[in-house]
N, C-alpha and C positions, 0 to 999 in steps of 0.2 A: 379624348383619349390620346396620350402622347406615344411617341415611337417606342420608348422603353417598355411601356405597358403592353403594346402590341407584340413586341418581340418576346416578352415573357409569356404572353398568352399563346404565342405560336410554339414556343418550346414545350409548354405544358399540354398542347393539343386542345386547348379550350377555345381556340378561335374558330373552329368549325362547328356548325350546329350538329347536335346529336339527334339520332332518330329516337322518337319517343318509345319508351318501353311498353311492350304490349303484354297484358296479363292474359293468361289462358282463360278460355271461356268456362272451363270447369272449376275455376278457383273462386266462383261467386260464393259469398258468405250466405249461408242459410241460417236464419234466426228462428229458434223455436219460440213459440208463444208461451208465456208464463201464465199459469192459471191465477185467477184472483186470490185463491186461498194461499197458494205458494207465495205470491207477491206479499200478501199481508203478513205471513209468517216471517218472511225475510225482513220486512220493515220492523216488525216487533223485535227480531233478533238484533238489528242494528240499533234500535232505540235503547235496548238494554245496555249497549256499550257506551252510551252517551254519559258524560260526567255532568249530571244535573246540578245546578246551584242550589244551595240551601235557602230556606226562606229568609234568613238574616242577610245573605249575600244579595238576594233579590231586592230586599227593602233598602239596603245601603246603596246599591247601584241606582235604584229609582230616585232616592233622595239626591244623590250626586247629580243625576241627569236633570232633575227639576231645578236644583239650585243653579246649575250651569245655564239652563234655558232662561231663567229669570235674570241672571247677571248679563248674559249676552243681549237679551231684549232691552234691558235698561241702557246698556252701552250704545246700542244702535239707535234707540229712541233719543238718547242724549246727543249723539253726534248729529242726528237729523235735525233736532230742535235747534242746536247751536248753528248749524249750517244755514238753516232757514233764517234765523235772526241775523246772521252775518250778511246774507244776501240782501235782506230787507234793509239793513244798515247801509250797505253800499249803494243800492239802487233806489232806496225809499226816500 
């Protein structure tokens, strides 16, 4: 920390440690327990708000994911195979 930073901190009053703030003892948060029935009804209400995909969207997304996995697997296999052949060529 250089002198300029120390002077600026002294001007702002941040060079002295502050006392930690104390919370009053009566300000403790009390949580009510939620009954299972209320919890499930709230879950159902939230699930009604979800924008669920159509079956066509699910099928299209699944196909795209499968094609991507096959292509990436082929690329990784190809790079691994070529690397192994190259190392064998160098040291074999």
